[in-house]
HTML snippet that shows the backbone in 3Dmol.js (N, CA, C, O; Angstrom):
<script src="https://3Dmol.org/build/3Dmol-min.js"></script>
<div id="view" style="width:600px;height:400px;position:relative"></div>
<script>
const pdb = `
ATOM      1  N   MET A   1     -66.717 -14.344 -20.677  1.00  0.00           N
ATOM      2  CA  MET A   1     -67.688 -14.017 -19.721  1.00  0.00           C
ATOM      3  C   MET A   1     -67.278 -13.315 -18.335  1.00  0.00           C
ATOM      4  O   MET A   1     -66.352 -13.769 -17.663  1.00  0.00           O
ATOM      5  N   ILE A   2     -67.930 -12.314 -17.986  1.00  0.00           N
ATOM      6  CA  ILE A   2     -67.443 -12.135 -16.658  1.00  0.00           C
ATOM      7  C   ILE A   2     -67.910 -12.521 -15.655  1.00  0.00           C
ATOM      8  O   ILE A   2     -69.116 -12.322 -15.512  1.00  0.00           O
ATOM      9  N   SER A   3     -67.128 -13.256 -14.512  1.00  0.00           N
ATOM     10  CA  SER A   3     -67.706 -14.201 -13.328  1.00  0.00           C
ATOM     11  C   SER A   3     -68.130 -13.566 -12.535  1.00  0.00           C
ATOM     12  O   SER A   3     -68.301 -12.367 -12.758  1.00  0.00           O
ATOM     13  N   LYS A   4     -68.500 -14.201 -11.155  1.00  0.00           N
ATOM     14  CA  LYS A   4     -69.236 -13.053 -10.363  1.00  0.00           C
ATOM     15  C   LYS A   4     -68.036 -12.306  -9.595  1.00  0.00           C
ATOM     16  O   LYS A   4     -67.968 -11.159  -9.153  1.00  0.00           O
ATOM     17  N   GLU A   5     -67.250 -13.208  -9.596  1.00  0.00           N
ATOM     18  CA  GLU A   5     -66.142 -12.651  -8.616  1.00  0.00           C
ATOM     19  C   GLU A   5     -65.179 -11.423  -9.320  1.00  0.00           C
ATOM     20  O   GLU A   5     -64.343 -10.782  -8.683  1.00  0.00           O
ATOM     21  N   GLU A   6     -65.446 -11.256 -10.614  1.00  0.00           N
ATOM     22  CA  GLU A   6     -65.379 -10.013 -11.083  1.00  0.00           C
ATOM     23  C   GLU A   6     -66.151  -9.038 -10.563  1.00  0.00           C
ATOM     24  O   GLU A   6     -65.849  -8.074  -9.860  1.00  0.00           O
ATOM     25  N   VAL A   7     -67.333  -9.460 -11.057  1.00  0.00           N
ATOM     26  CA  VAL A   7     -68.598  -8.386 -10.485  1.00  0.00           C
ATOM     27  C   VAL A   7     -68.070  -7.808  -8.982  1.00  0.00           C
ATOM     28  O   VAL A   7     -67.706  -6.657  -8.741  1.00  0.00           O
ATOM     29  N   ASP A   8     -68.144  -9.078  -7.942  1.00  0.00           N
ATOM     30  CA  ASP A   8     -67.849  -8.359  -7.089  1.00  0.00           C
ATOM     31  C   ASP A   8     -66.660  -7.565  -6.415  1.00  0.00           C
ATOM     32  O   ASP A   8     -66.583  -7.052  -5.298  1.00  0.00           O
ATOM     33  N   ALA A   9     -65.574  -7.646  -7.676  1.00  0.00           N
ATOM     34  CA  ALA A   9     -64.447  -6.926  -7.312  1.00  0.00           C
ATOM     35  C   ALA A   9     -64.974  -5.271  -7.728  1.00  0.00           C
ATOM     36  O   ALA A   9     -64.721  -4.261  -7.072  1.00  0.00           O
ATOM     37  N   TYR A  10     -65.597  -5.335  -8.731  1.00  0.00           N
ATOM     38  CA  TYR A  10     -65.879  -4.113  -9.607  1.00  0.00           C
ATOM     39  C   TYR A  10     -66.744  -3.393  -8.591  1.00  0.00           C
ATOM     40  O   TYR A  10     -66.298  -2.396  -8.023  1.00  0.00           O
ATOM     41  N   ARG A  11     -67.907  -3.831  -8.346  1.00  0.00           N
ATOM     42  CA  ARG A  11     -68.896  -3.228  -7.217  1.00  0.00           C
ATOM     43  C   ARG A  11     -67.842  -3.044  -6.003  1.00  0.00           C
ATOM     44  O   ARG A  11     -67.915  -1.888  -5.585  1.00  0.00           O
ATOM     45  N   GLN A  12     -67.201  -3.562  -5.535  1.00  0.00           N
ATOM     46  CA  GLN A  12     -66.114  -2.684  -4.212  1.00  0.00           C
ATOM     47  C   GLN A  12     -65.371  -1.672  -5.029  1.00  0.00           C
ATOM     48  O   GLN A  12     -65.363  -0.546  -4.531  1.00  0.00           O
ATOM     49  N   LEU A  13     -64.903  -1.779  -5.883  1.00  0.00           N
ATOM     50  CA  LEU A  13     -63.960  -0.505  -6.657  1.00  0.00           C
ATOM     51  C   LEU A  13     -64.549   0.868  -6.944  1.00  0.00           C
ATOM     52  O   LEU A  13     -63.935   1.934  -6.996  1.00  0.00           O
ATOM     53  N   VAL A  14     -66.114   0.609  -7.155  1.00  0.00           N
ATOM     54  CA  VAL A  14     -67.415   1.249  -7.298  1.00  0.00           C
ATOM     55  C   VAL A  14     -67.310   1.872  -5.771  1.00  0.00           C
ATOM     56  O   VAL A  14     -66.930   3.017  -5.529  1.00  0.00           O
ATOM     57  N   TYR A  15     -67.565   1.267  -5.160  1.00  0.00           N
ATOM     58  CA  TYR A  15     -68.308   1.312  -3.378  1.00  0.00           C
ATOM     59  C   TYR A  15     -67.085   2.353  -3.146  1.00  0.00           C
ATOM     60  O   TYR A  15     -67.316   3.524  -2.843  1.00  0.00           O
ATOM     61  N   GLU A  16     -65.421   1.717  -3.351  1.00  0.00           N
ATOM     62  CA  GLU A  16     -64.416   2.648  -2.875  1.00  0.00           C
ATOM     63  C   GLU A  16     -64.335   4.153  -3.660  1.00  0.00           C
ATOM     64  O   GLU A  16     -64.171   5.179  -3.000  1.00  0.00           O
ATOM     65  N   ALA A  17     -64.443   4.171  -4.860  1.00  0.00           N
ATOM     66  CA  ALA A  17     -64.732   5.185  -5.731  1.00  0.00           C
ATOM     67  C   ALA A  17     -65.713   6.257  -5.209  1.00  0.00           C
ATOM     68  O   ALA A  17     -65.492   7.439  -5.474  1.00  0.00           O
ATOM     69  N   MET A  18     -67.027   5.815  -4.314  1.00  0.00           N
ATOM     70  CA  MET A  18     -68.058   6.317  -4.038  1.00  0.00           C
ATOM     71  C   MET A  18     -67.376   7.583  -2.557  1.00  0.00           C
ATOM     72  O   MET A  18     -67.433   8.788  -2.317  1.00  0.00           O
ATOM     73  N   ILE A  19     -66.746   6.249  -1.883  1.00  0.00           N
ATOM     74  CA  ILE A  19     -66.499   6.807  -0.659  1.00  0.00           C
ATOM     75  C   ILE A  19     -65.588   7.960  -1.050  1.00  0.00           C
ATOM     76  O   ILE A  19     -65.911   9.095  -0.703  1.00  0.00           O
ATOM     77  N   LYS A  20     -64.576   7.775  -1.682  1.00  0.00           N
ATOM     78  CA  LYS A  20     -63.808   8.763  -1.812  1.00  0.00           C
ATOM     79  C   LYS A  20     -64.095  10.324  -2.260  1.00  0.00           C
ATOM     80  O   LYS A  20     -63.822  11.435  -1.804  1.00  0.00           O
ATOM     81  N   ASN A  21     -64.739   9.841  -3.313  1.00  0.00           N
ATOM     82  CA  ASN A  21     -65.882  11.289  -4.214  1.00  0.00           C
ATOM     83  C   ASN A  21     -66.375  12.500  -2.742  1.00  0.00           C
ATOM     84  O   ASN A  21     -65.971  13.629  -2.464  1.00  0.00           O
ATOM     85  N   HIS A  22     -67.363  11.622  -2.107  1.00  0.00           N
ATOM     86  CA  HIS A  22     -67.604  12.009  -0.578  1.00  0.00           C
ATOM     87  C   HIS A  22     -66.954  12.259   0.589  1.00  0.00           C
ATOM     88  O   HIS A  22     -67.682  12.360   1.576  1.00  0.00           O
ATOM     89  N   GLY A  23     -65.600  12.407   0.774  1.00  0.00           N
ATOM     90  CA  GLY A  23     -64.775  12.992   1.605  1.00  0.00           C
ATOM     91  C   GLY A  23     -64.291  12.243   2.339  1.00  0.00           C
ATOM     92  O   GLY A  23     -64.100  12.510   3.525  1.00  0.00           O
ATOM     93  N   GLY A  24     -63.905  10.833   1.635  1.00  0.00           N
ATOM     94  CA  GLY A  24     -63.090   9.373   1.983  1.00  0.00           C
ATOM     95  C   GLY A  24     -63.452   9.385   3.696  1.00  0.00           C
ATOM     96  O   GLY A  24     -64.611   9.295   4.102  1.00  0.00           O
ATOM     97  N   GLY A  25     -62.350   9.503   4.540  1.00  0.00           N
ATOM     98  CA  GLY A  25     -62.308   9.114   5.870  1.00  0.00           C
ATOM     99  C   GLY A  25     -63.101   9.839   7.047  1.00  0.00           C
ATOM    100  O   GLY A  25     -63.330   9.432   8.186  1.00  0.00           O
ATOM    101  N   SER A  26     -63.531  11.309   6.286  1.00  0.00           N
ATOM    102  CA  SER A  26     -64.263  12.344   7.302  1.00  0.00           C
ATOM    103  C   SER A  26     -66.576  11.827   6.538  1.00  0.00           C
ATOM    104  O   SER A  26     -67.623  12.455   6.697  1.00  0.00           O
ATOM    105  N   LEU A  27     -66.282  10.519   5.833  1.00  0.00           N
ATOM    106  CA  LEU A  27     -67.669  10.015   5.567  1.00  0.00           C
ATOM    107  C   LEU A  27     -68.011   9.443   6.560  1.00  0.00           C
ATOM    108  O   LEU A  27     -67.101   8.871   7.160  1.00  0.00           O
ATOM    109  N   THR A  28     -69.710   9.324   7.276  1.00  0.00           N
ATOM    110  CA  THR A  28     -70.027   9.173   8.485  1.00  0.00           C
ATOM    111  C   THR A  28     -70.031   7.834   7.941  1.00  0.00           C
ATOM    112  O   THR A  28     -69.664   7.386   6.855  1.00  0.00           O
ATOM    113  N   ASP A  29     -70.675   7.169   9.251  1.00  0.00           N
ATOM    114  CA  ASP A  29     -70.667   5.006   9.248  1.00  0.00           C
ATOM    115  C   ASP A  29     -72.243   5.658   8.249  1.00  0.00           C
ATOM    116  O   ASP A  29     -72.230   5.363   7.053  1.00  0.00           O
ATOM    117  N   GLU A  30     -73.242   6.324   8.666  1.00  0.00           N
ATOM    118  CA  GLU A  30     -74.502   6.201   8.227  1.00  0.00           C
ATOM    119  C   GLU A  30     -74.084   7.051   6.328  1.00  0.00           C
ATOM    120  O   GLU A  30     -74.470   6.401   5.356  1.00  0.00           O
ATOM    121  N   GLY A  31     -73.450   8.210   6.110  1.00  0.00           N
ATOM    122  CA  GLY A  31     -73.185   8.290   4.533  1.00  0.00           C
ATOM    123  C   GLY A  31     -72.715   6.823   4.330  1.00  0.00           C
ATOM    124  O   GLY A  31     -73.411   6.224   3.510  1.00  0.00           O
ATOM    125  N   ARG A  32     -71.849   6.199   4.798  1.00  0.00           N
ATOM    126  CA  ARG A  32     -71.374   5.368   3.875  1.00  0.00           C
ATOM    127  C   ARG A  32     -72.591   4.236   3.752  1.00  0.00           C
ATOM    128  O   ARG A  32     -72.700   3.869   2.582  1.00  0.00           O
ATOM    129  N   LYS A  33     -73.277   3.763   4.404  1.00  0.00           N
ATOM    130  CA  LYS A  33     -74.587   3.068   4.617  1.00  0.00           C
ATOM    131  C   LYS A  33     -75.291   3.346   2.835  1.00  0.00           C
ATOM    132  O   LYS A  33     -75.414   2.586   1.875  1.00  0.00           O
ATOM    133  N   GLU A  34     -75.648   4.908   3.068  1.00  0.00           N
ATOM    134  CA  GLU A  34     -75.788   5.400   1.961  1.00  0.00           C
ATOM    135  C   GLU A  34     -75.727   5.185   0.810  1.00  0.00           C
ATOM    136  O   GLU A  34     -76.529   4.662   0.038  1.00  0.00           O
ATOM    137  N   LEU A  35     -74.687   5.621   0.667  1.00  0.00           N
ATOM    138  CA  LEU A  35     -73.927   5.215  -0.992  1.00  0.00           C
ATOM    139  C   LEU A  35     -73.894   3.369  -0.684  1.00  0.00           C
ATOM    140  O   LEU A  35     -74.310   2.745  -1.660  1.00  0.00           O
ATOM    141  N   LYS A  36     -73.661   2.892  -0.037  1.00  0.00           N
ATOM    142  CA  LYS A  36     -73.825   1.215  -0.164  1.00  0.00           C
ATOM    143  C   LYS A  36     -75.076   1.073  -0.776  1.00  0.00           C
ATOM    144  O   LYS A  36     -75.224   0.452  -1.829  1.00  0.00           O
ATOM    145  N   ASP A  37     -76.030   1.650  -0.132  1.00  0.00           N
ATOM    146  CA  ASP A  37     -77.615   1.453  -0.500  1.00  0.00           C
ATOM    147  C   ASP A  37     -77.485   1.357  -2.369  1.00  0.00           C
ATOM    148  O   ASP A  37     -77.435   0.581  -3.323  1.00  0.00           O
ATOM    149  N   ILE A  38     -77.483   2.667  -1.997  1.00  0.00           N
ATOM    150  CA  ILE A  38     -77.522   3.532  -3.890  1.00  0.00           C
ATOM    151  C   ILE A  38     -76.897   2.212  -4.662  1.00  0.00           C
ATOM    152  O   ILE A  38     -77.540   1.597  -5.512  1.00  0.00           O
ATOM    153  N   LEU A  39     -75.501   1.843  -4.238  1.00  0.00           N
ATOM    154  CA  LEU A  39     -75.061   0.713  -5.147  1.00  0.00           C
ATOM    155  C   LEU A  39     -75.878  -0.748  -5.394  1.00  0.00           C
ATOM    156  O   LEU A  39     -75.987  -1.546  -6.325  1.00  0.00           O
ATOM    157  N   GLU A  40     -76.346  -0.634  -4.129  1.00  0.00           N
ATOM    158  CA  GLU A  40     -76.700  -2.543  -4.125  1.00  0.00           C
ATOM    159  C   GLU A  40     -78.550  -1.769  -4.827  1.00  0.00           C
ATOM    160  O   GLU A  40     -79.575  -2.428  -4.654  1.00  0.00           O
ATOM    161  N   THR A  41     -78.572  -0.834  -5.314  1.00  0.00           N
ATOM    162  CA  THR A  41     -79.567  -0.585  -6.535  1.00  0.00           C
ATOM    163  C   THR A  41     -79.648  -1.305  -7.540  1.00  0.00           C
ATOM    164  O   THR A  41     -80.712  -1.644  -8.058  1.00  0.00           O
ATOM    165  N   PHE A  42     -78.283  -1.684  -8.010  1.00  0.00           N
ATOM    166  CA  PHE A  42     -78.016  -2.586  -8.928  1.00  0.00           C
ATOM    167  C   PHE A  42     -77.591  -3.773  -8.809  1.00  0.00           C
ATOM    168  O   PHE A  42     -76.804  -4.188  -7.958  1.00  0.00           O
ATOM    169  N   SER A  43     -78.214  -4.491  -9.852  1.00  0.00           N
ATOM    170  CA  SER A  43     -78.062  -5.982  -9.948  1.00  0.00           C
ATOM    171  C   SER A  43     -76.786  -6.125 -10.473  1.00  0.00           C
ATOM    172  O   SER A  43     -76.396  -5.316 -11.315  1.00  0.00           O
ATOM    173  N   ASP A  44     -75.722  -7.499  -9.907  1.00  0.00           N
ATOM    174  CA  ASP A  44     -74.858  -8.405 -11.010  1.00  0.00           C
ATOM    175  C   ASP A  44     -75.075  -7.700 -12.227  1.00  0.00           C
ATOM    176  O   ASP A  44     -74.446  -6.731 -12.653  1.00  0.00           O
ATOM    177  N   ASP A  45     -76.571  -8.630 -13.019  1.00  0.00           N
ATOM    178  CA  ASP A  45     -76.254  -8.243 -14.290  1.00  0.00           C
ATOM    179  C   ASP A  45     -76.254  -6.668 -14.601  1.00  0.00           C
ATOM    180  O   ASP A  45     -75.752  -6.131 -15.589  1.00  0.00           O
ATOM    181  N   GLU A  46     -76.849  -6.121 -13.665  1.00  0.00           N
ATOM    182  CA  GLU A  46     -76.784  -4.631 -14.856  1.00  0.00           C
ATOM    183  C   GLU A  46     -75.333  -4.117 -14.357  1.00  0.00           C
ATOM    184  O   GLU A  46     -74.801  -3.313 -15.123  1.00  0.00           O
ATOM    185  N   LEU A  47     -74.744  -4.395 -13.402  1.00  0.00           N
ATOM    186  CA  LEU A  47     -73.262  -3.772 -13.262  1.00  0.00           C
ATOM    187  C   LEU A  47     -72.337  -4.843 -14.325  1.00  0.00           C
ATOM    188  O   LEU A  47     -71.348  -4.322 -14.840  1.00  0.00           O
ATOM    189  N   LYS A  48     -72.596  -6.172 -14.637  1.00  0.00           N
ATOM    190  CA  LYS A  48     -71.985  -6.690 -15.273  1.00  0.00           C
ATOM    191  C   LYS A  48     -71.970  -5.967 -17.141  1.00  0.00           C
ATOM    192  O   LYS A  48     -71.032  -6.001 -17.937  1.00  0.00           O
ATOM    193  N   PHE A  49     -73.311  -5.401 -17.327  1.00  0.00           N
ATOM    194  CA  PHE A  49     -73.687  -4.930 -18.463  1.00  0.00           C
ATOM    195  C   PHE A  49     -72.665  -3.609 -18.649  1.00  0.00           C
ATOM    196  O   PHE A  49     -72.086  -3.184 -19.650  1.00  0.00           O
ATOM    197  N   GLY A  50     -72.686  -3.236 -17.539  1.00  0.00           N
ATOM    198  CA  GLY A  50     -71.859  -1.699 -17.785  1.00  0.00           C
ATOM    199  C   GLY A  50     -70.430  -1.673 -17.495  1.00  0.00           C
ATOM    200  O   GLY A  50     -69.770  -0.634 -17.501  1.00  0.00           O
ATOM    201  N   MET A  51     -69.908  -2.965 -17.213  1.00  0.00           N
ATOM    202  CA  MET A  51     -68.399  -3.207 -16.541  1.00  0.00           C
ATOM    203  C   MET A  51     -67.495  -2.818 -17.820  1.00  0.00           C
ATOM    204  O   MET A  51     -66.545  -2.065 -17.606  1.00  0.00           O
ATOM    205  N   PRO A  52     -67.740  -3.313 -19.244  1.00  0.00           N
ATOM    206  CA  PRO A  52     -66.987  -2.870 -20.521  1.00  0.00           C
ATOM    207  C   PRO A  52     -66.941  -1.800 -20.756  1.00  0.00           C
ATOM    208  O   PRO A  52     -65.981  -1.427 -21.430  1.00  0.00           O
ATOM    209  N   PHE A  53     -67.946  -0.806 -20.319  1.00  0.00           N
ATOM    210  CA  PHE A  53     -67.789   0.712 -20.622  1.00  0.00           C
ATOM    211  C   PHE A  53     -67.557   1.759 -19.482  1.00  0.00           C
ATOM    212  O   PHE A  53     -67.894   2.926 -19.677  1.00  0.00           O
ATOM    213  N   ASN A  54     -67.061   1.423 -18.444  1.00  0.00           N
ATOM    214  CA  ASN A  54     -67.743   2.143 -17.494  1.00  0.00           C
ATOM    215  C   ASN A  54     -65.872   2.038 -16.346  1.00  0.00           C
ATOM    216  O   ASN A  54     -65.234   0.990 -16.450  1.00  0.00           O
ATOM    217  N   THR A  55     -65.553   2.679 -15.828  1.00  0.00           N
ATOM    218  CA  THR A  55     -64.687   2.502 -15.024  1.00  0.00           C
ATOM    219  C   THR A  55     -65.537   2.675 -13.932  1.00  0.00           C
ATOM    220  O   THR A  55     -66.588   3.301 -13.797  1.00  0.00           O
ATOM    221  N   PRO A  56     -64.391   1.508 -12.654  1.00  0.00           N
ATOM    222  CA  PRO A  56     -65.485   2.139 -11.270  1.00  0.00           C
ATOM    223  C   PRO A  56     -65.579   3.427 -11.099  1.00  0.00           C
ATOM    224  O   PRO A  56     -66.670   3.935 -10.842  1.00  0.00           O
ATOM    225  N   GLU A  57     -64.358   4.218 -11.224  1.00  0.00           N
ATOM    226  CA  GLU A  57     -64.690   5.810 -11.362  1.00  0.00           C
ATOM    227  C   GLU A  57     -65.899   6.419 -11.403  1.00  0.00           C
ATOM    228  O   GLU A  57     -66.593   6.971 -10.550  1.00  0.00           O
ATOM    229  N   GLU A  58     -66.076   6.098 -13.191  1.00  0.00           N
ATOM    230  CA  GLU A  58     -67.086   7.059 -13.737  1.00  0.00           C
ATOM    231  C   GLU A  58     -68.354   6.270 -13.371  1.00  0.00           C
ATOM    232  O   GLU A  58     -69.366   6.838 -13.781  1.00  0.00           O
ATOM    233  N   MET A  59     -68.590   5.086 -12.695  1.00  0.00           N
ATOM    234  CA  MET A  59     -69.881   4.519 -12.867  1.00  0.00           C
ATOM    235  C   MET A  59     -70.290   5.222 -11.046  1.00  0.00           C
ATOM    236  O   MET A  59     -71.443   5.573 -10.798  1.00  0.00           O
ATOM    237  N   ALA A  60     -69.062   5.333  -9.862  1.00  0.00           N
ATOM    238  CA  ALA A  60     -69.502   6.190  -8.978  1.00  0.00           C
ATOM    239  C   ALA A  60     -69.713   6.980  -8.942  1.00  0.00           C
ATOM    240  O   ALA A  60     -70.361   7.491  -8.029  1.00  0.00           O
ATOM    241  N   GLN A  61     -69.149   7.710 -10.229  1.00  0.00           N
ATOM    242  CA  GLN A  61     -69.836   9.258 -10.547  1.00  0.00           C
ATOM    243  C   GLN A  61     -71.091   9.470 -10.989  1.00  0.00           C
ATOM    244  O   GLN A  61     -71.937  10.352 -10.843  1.00  0.00           O
ATOM    245  N   MET A  62     -70.989   8.266 -11.668  1.00  0.00           N
ATOM    246  CA  MET A  62     -72.803   8.502 -12.198  1.00  0.00           C
ATOM    247  C   MET A  62     -73.491   8.315 -11.477  1.00  0.00           C
ATOM    248  O   MET A  62     -74.485   9.021 -11.645  1.00  0.00           O
ATOM    249  N   LEU A  63     -73.586   7.414 -10.289  1.00  0.00           N
ATOM    250  CA  LEU A  63     -74.337   6.813  -9.006  1.00  0.00           C
ATOM    251  C   LEU A  63     -74.509   7.941  -8.255  1.00  0.00           C
ATOM    252  O   LEU A  63     -75.613   8.119  -7.739  1.00  0.00           O
ATOM    253  N   THR A  64     -73.514   8.847  -8.070  1.00  0.00           N
ATOM    254  CA  THR A  64     -73.435   9.980  -7.353  1.00  0.00           C
ATOM    255  C   THR A  64     -74.109  11.239  -7.537  1.00  0.00           C
ATOM    256  O   THR A  64     -74.356  11.980  -6.586  1.00  0.00           O
ATOM    257  N   GLU A  65     -74.451  11.538  -8.875  1.00  0.00           N
ATOM    258  CA  GLU A  65     -74.864  12.593  -9.133  1.00  0.00           C
ATOM    259  C   GLU A  65     -76.057  13.200  -8.757  1.00  0.00           C
ATOM    260  O   GLU A  65     -76.316  14.341  -9.139  1.00  0.00           O
TER     261      GLU A  65
END
`;
const viewer = $3Dmol.createViewer("view");
viewer.addModel(pdb, "pdb");
viewer.setStyle({}, {cartoon: {color: "spectrum"}});
viewer.zoomTo();
viewer.render();
</script>
């Protein structure tokens, strides 16, 4: 069973990968908020379902295509 802490850690890794894919340090605060908003459209249960099948980098790529 995947714990809440594991989901939170995965969510953070996905967010960091999304930032990296969009310019990293050059990304504005508004841009970071937009990425966070995209990620937050997924519930913990939805992320849990995909975690065994997708790396955080793969998930980040899918969310921002």
